[in-house]
C-alpha positions as CSV (number, residue, x, y, z in Angstrom):
1,M,0.0,0.1,0.2
2,F,2.6,2.4,1.2
3,E,4.6,1.8,-2.7
4,K,1.6,2.7,-4.4
5,L,0.9,5.6,-2.8
6,Q,4.4,6.9,-2.9
7,K,3.4,6.4,-7.1
8,I,0.2,8.0,-6.4
9,N,2.2,11.2,-5.4
10,Q,5.2,10.9,-7.6
11,R,5.4,13.9,-9.8
12,P,6.1,13.0,-13.8
13,E,8.6,14.1,-16.0
14,P,7.0,17.6,-18.0
15,F,4.6,16.1,-20.4
16,E,5.5,12.1,-19.8
17,F,2.1,11.4,-20.5
18,Y,-0.7,12.5,-22.4
19,T,-4.1,11.3,-21.7
20,T,-6.8,14.1,-23.0
21,H,-8.4,11.3,-24.9
22,L,-9.5,9.3,-21.5
23,L,-10.9,12.3,-20.2
24,W,-13.3,13.1,-23.5
25,N,-13.6,9.8,-24.7
26,D,-15.0,8.2,-21.7
27,E,-18.7,7.6,-22.3
28,H,-19.5,8.5,-18.1
29,V,-16.9,11.5,-17.9
30,S,-17.9,13.1,-21.4
31,K,-21.2,13.3,-19.9
32,K,-20.5,14.7,-16.8
33,M,-18.2,17.0,-18.4
34,L,-20.7,18.3,-21.0
35,D,-22.8,19.1,-18.2
36,F,-20.3,21.5,-16.9
37,H,-20.3,23.1,-20.5
38,L,-23.7,23.6,-20.6
39,R,-24.2,25.4,-16.9
40,E,-24.7,28.9,-17.7
41,D,-23.7,30.4,-14.5
42,S,-20.8,27.6,-14.2
43,D,-16.7,28.3,-15.8
44,L,-15.9,24.9,-14.8
45,A,-15.5,23.7,-18.7
46,S,-16.5,26.6,-20.4
47,R,-16.9,30.3,-19.8
48,K,-20.1,31.7,-18.0
49,K,-23.1,32.5,-20.5
50,V,-22.6,36.0,-19.7
51,F,-18.9,36.5,-21.1
52,I,-19.8,33.8,-23.7
53,D,-22.4,36.5,-25.2
54,R,-19.9,39.6,-24.6
55,S,-17.1,37.8,-25.8
56,L,-19.4,36.6,-29.1
57,S,-20.5,40.4,-29.9
58,W,-16.9,41.2,-29.5
59,I,-15.8,38.8,-32.1
60,A,-18.4,39.3,-34.6
61,S,-16.8,43.2,-34.3
62,R,-13.5,42.7,-34.5
63,F,-13.2,40.6,-37.2
64,K,-16.0,42.0,-38.9
65,I,-18.1,38.3,-39.6
66,T,-20.2,38.2,-42.5
67,T,-21.7,35.4,-44.6
68,R,-18.6,35.0,-46.8
69,T,-16.4,34.9,-43.5
70,R,-15.2,31.7,-43.4
71,I,-14.5,30.0,-39.6
72,C,-13.4,27.1,-38.0
73,D,-13.3,26.6,-33.8
74,F,-10.7,23.4,-32.9
75,G,-12.0,22.4,-29.7
76,C,-15.7,23.6,-30.7
77,G,-16.8,21.2,-27.4
78,P,-21.1,21.3,-27.8
79,G,-20.9,24.5,-30.3
80,L,-21.7,27.1,-27.8
81,Y,-19.0,29.7,-30.4
82,T,-20.1,27.6,-33.7
83,T,-23.5,27.9,-33.1
84,A,-23.7,31.7,-32.7
85,F,-21.2,31.9,-35.6
86,A,-23.6,30.6,-38.0
87,E,-26.2,32.1,-36.4
88,Q,-24.3,35.2,-37.5
89,G,-24.0,33.8,-41.2
90,A,-20.7,32.9,-41.2
91,I,-19.7,29.5,-43.2
92,V,-18.2,27.2,-40.1
93,T,-16.3,23.9,-39.2
94,G,-15.8,23.1,-35.4
95,I,-13.9,20.0,-34.4
96,D,-13.5,18.1,-31.6
97,F,-13.1,14.5,-30.7
98,S,-15.6,14.6,-28.0
99,R,-18.5,12.3,-29.3
100,S,-21.2,13.4,-26.9
101,S,-20.1,17.2,-26.9
102,L,-20.3,16.9,-31.3
103,N,-23.7,15.1,-30.9
104,Y,-25.3,18.0,-28.6
105,A,-23.7,20.3,-31.4
106,R,-25.1,18.8,-34.1
107,D,-28.8,18.0,-32.7
108,I,-28.9,22.5,-31.8
109,A,-27.6,22.9,-35.5
110,S,-30.4,20.1,-36.8
111,K,-32.7,22.4,-34.8
112,K,-32.2,25.5,-35.7
113,K,-31.7,24.6,-38.9
114,L,-28.0,25.8,-39.4
115,N,-25.5,24.5,-42.0
116,I,-22.5,24.0,-39.5
117,E,-19.8,20.9,-40.8
118,Y,-19.1,19.0,-37.4
119,I,-15.6,17.0,-37.2
120,L,-15.3,14.2,-34.7
121,Q,-11.6,14.1,-34.6
122,N,-8.5,15.5,-32.6
123,Y,-7.9,18.3,-33.9
124,L,-3.9,17.6,-34.6
125,D,-5.0,15.3,-37.1
126,F,-7.1,17.1,-38.7
127,T,-6.9,17.7,-42.6
128,T,-8.9,19.9,-45.1
129,D,-8.1,21.8,-48.3
130,K,-10.1,24.3,-47.0
131,K,-8.6,28.0,-46.0
132,F,-10.3,29.9,-43.3
133,D,-10.6,33.3,-42.5
134,L,-10.5,33.0,-39.0
135,I,-9.3,30.0,-36.8
136,T,-10.3,30.0,-33.2
137,M,-9.4,27.8,-30.4
138,I,-10.9,29.4,-27.0
139,F,-10.8,27.7,-23.3
140,C,-6.5,27.9,-23.0
141,D,-6.5,24.7,-25.5
142,F,-3.9,25.4,-26.6
143,C,-1.6,25.0,-22.6
144,V,-3.1,21.7,-22.5
145,L,-0.6,20.4,-25.7
146,S,3.3,19.4,-25.2
147,P,6.0,21.3,-27.0
148,E,5.2,18.8,-30.2
149,Q,1.6,19.0,-30.2
150,R,2.2,22.9,-30.5
151,K,4.6,22.9,-33.3
152,T,1.9,20.4,-35.0
153,L,-1.2,22.6,-34.6
154,L,0.4,25.7,-35.7
155,R,1.6,24.4,-38.6
156,K,-2.0,23.4,-39.4
157,F,-3.1,26.9,-38.5
158,Y,-0.6,28.4,-41.1
159,E,-1.3,25.9,-43.7
160,Y,-4.9,26.3,-43.0
161,L,-5.3,30.4,-42.6
162,A,-6.3,32.2,-45.9
163,P,-4.1,35.3,-46.7
164,N,-5.1,37.9,-44.1
165,G,-6.9,35.7,-41.7
166,S,-6.4,35.8,-38.0
167,I,-6.2,33.3,-35.5
168,L,-8.1,33.7,-32.2
169,F,-6.8,31.7,-29.3
170,D,-6.3,32.3,-25.2
171,V,-3.4,30.6,-22.8
172,S,-3.1,30.5,-19.4
173,S,-0.9,33.7,-18.2
174,L,1.9,33.8,-15.6
175,K,-0.5,35.3,-12.8
176,Q,-1.9,32.0,-13.3
177,F,1.2,30.4,-12.3
178,E,2.0,32.1,-9.4
179,S,-1.5,31.8,-7.8
180,T,-1.1,28.3,-7.5
181,T,-0.4,26.1,-5.2
182,E,1.1,22.8,-5.1
183,T,-1.5,20.5,-3.2
184,R,-2.6,16.9,-2.2
185,T,-6.1,16.0,-2.3
186,Y,-8.2,12.7,-1.1
187,E,-12.0,12.3,-2.1
188,Y,-14.7,9.3,-2.4
189,S,-17.7,9.2,-4.6
190,E,-20.2,6.5,-3.4
191,K,-22.4,7.1,-6.5
192,D,-22.5,8.9,-9.9
193,G,-19.5,11.0,-9.1
194,F,-17.3,13.1,-11.9
195,W,-15.3,10.1,-13.0
196,S,-17.4,7.5,-12.3
197,F,-21.1,6.0,-11.6
198,E,-19.5,3.3,-9.6
199,P,-18.1,4.3,-5.9
200,Y,-14.2,5.3,-6.3
201,H,-11.3,6.8,-4.6
202,V,-9.5,9.9,-6.2
203,F,-6.5,11.8,-5.1
204,Q,-6.0,15.2,-7.0
205,N,-2.2,16.0,-7.1
206,I,-1.1,19.6,-8.3
207,F,2.2,20.1,-8.9
208,K,4.0,23.2,-10.2
209,Y,7.3,22.9,-12.9
210,E,9.2,26.5,-12.1
211,Q,11.5,26.3,-14.7
212,E,9.1,25.5,-17.5
213,K,5.9,27.2,-16.0
214,L,4.0,24.4,-16.1
215,I,1.4,23.2,-14.1
216,L,-0.1,19.2,-14.5
217,H,-3.6,18.5,-12.3
218,K,-2.8,14.3,-11.5
219,Y,-5.9,12.3,-11.1
220,S,-5.3,9.1,-9.3
221,I,-8.8,7.1,-9.5
222,I,-9.2,3.8,-8.0
223,E,-12.1,1.8,-8.4
224,K,-13.2,-1.6,-7.3
225,T,-11.4,-3.8,-10.6
226,S,-9.5,-0.6,-12.2
227,F,-7.5,2.1,-11.7
228,K,-6.4,4.9,-14.2
229,E,-4.2,8.1,-14.0
230,I,-5.6,11.6,-15.9
231,Y,-2.7,13.9,-16.3
232,N,-4.2,17.7,-16.7
233,W,-1.3,20.0,-18.1
234,L,-1.6,23.4,-17.9
235,Q,1.5,25.4,-19.8
236,C,2.0,29.0,-18.7
237,Y,2.8,31.8,-20.9
238,S,4.3,35.6,-20.6
239,P,3.1,37.8,-24.1
240,E,6.9,37.3,-25.2
241,T,7.0,33.4,-24.6
242,I,4.3,33.0,-26.9
243,T,5.1,35.5,-29.5
244,S,8.3,33.5,-30.0
245,T,6.7,30.0,-29.5
246,L,4.3,32.0,-32.8
247,K,7.1,33.2,-34.6
248,E,9.0,29.9,-34.6
249,N,6.1,28.5,-36.7
250,E,6.2,31.9,-38.8
251,L,3.5,33.5,-37.3
252,Q,3.0,36.4,-35.3
253,V,0.7,38.0,-32.5
254,I,-1.0,41.5,-33.9
255,E,-2.8,41.9,-30.7
256,C,-2.8,40.8,-26.9
257,Y,-5.9,41.2,-24.9
258,S,-7.0,39.3,-21.0
259,N,-9.5,37.9,-22.8
260,V,-11.3,36.8,-25.9
261,A,-13.6,39.2,-25.2
262,G,-11.3,41.7,-25.9
263,D,-10.6,43.5,-22.2
264,K,-7.6,45.4,-22.1
265,Y,-4.4,43.4,-21.5
266,S,-3.2,43.5,-17.8
267,L,-0.3,41.9,-16.0
268,D,-2.7,40.9,-13.5
269,S,-5.0,38.6,-15.3
270,N,-5.1,34.9,-15.4
271,E,-4.8,34.3,-19.4
272,I,-3.7,36.2,-22.7
273,A,-5.7,36.3,-25.5
274,M,-4.2,37.1,-29.1
275,V,-5.0,37.5,-32.5
276,A,-2.3,36.5,-34.5
277,G,-1.3,36.1,-38.4
278,K,1.0,34.7,-40.6
279,I,4.6,36.5,-40.7
């Protein structure tokens, strides 16, 4: 037992494990995640509705969305942004590998009679001949990727961006890194918890990597007949480091904000939102 607990509390190497697919493809967990997405007063999986509405208004104005605007949303989830883009008349594509979320998005599009192309796929594997005027990736999805995965994604952004097109995405800031504390917690769920319908024990470790400015939320879930570990990485950036990352992939930061609602950039913000384009 002691050795097992030691392993549970062990700090892995940065991006040593990648388990995002387990989080989004598990039938029980993905339904719980969808529920969090759709809670208008929660920002656990998506931002609160009042912020999303403000964000959508700013995006429509900033990028002058019309019936000719071609938009691709990487990690579109249940379509909280793609639905609104299509309602504004844009030509919309959404990519996500959560079947539960995409089924919901498709159902909403059908009910609203919106012609949205939804693709059930890991966006790292996405390929297309299309070019987009606006590529979005919202809710700091970029931060969960390893350095190699980031390069893969940014190459896709570059390839699929139309001439004079824009990329809008957000990342966690150094303020977020500094305000995070390393902790170890334990929880028991008797029935229908987040991680399983069956009883389970879960140990959560929050690790910080000072040199890399990296945060890890590690979950060790113990059920009667199974054991699994989930690793949620969160790379944190300054404007300088995200600018450098983009430049390495022939992209440049055009504008910098505190969030995807266009608020003026502040060092006190937990996020940095960028408008980027080709160099």
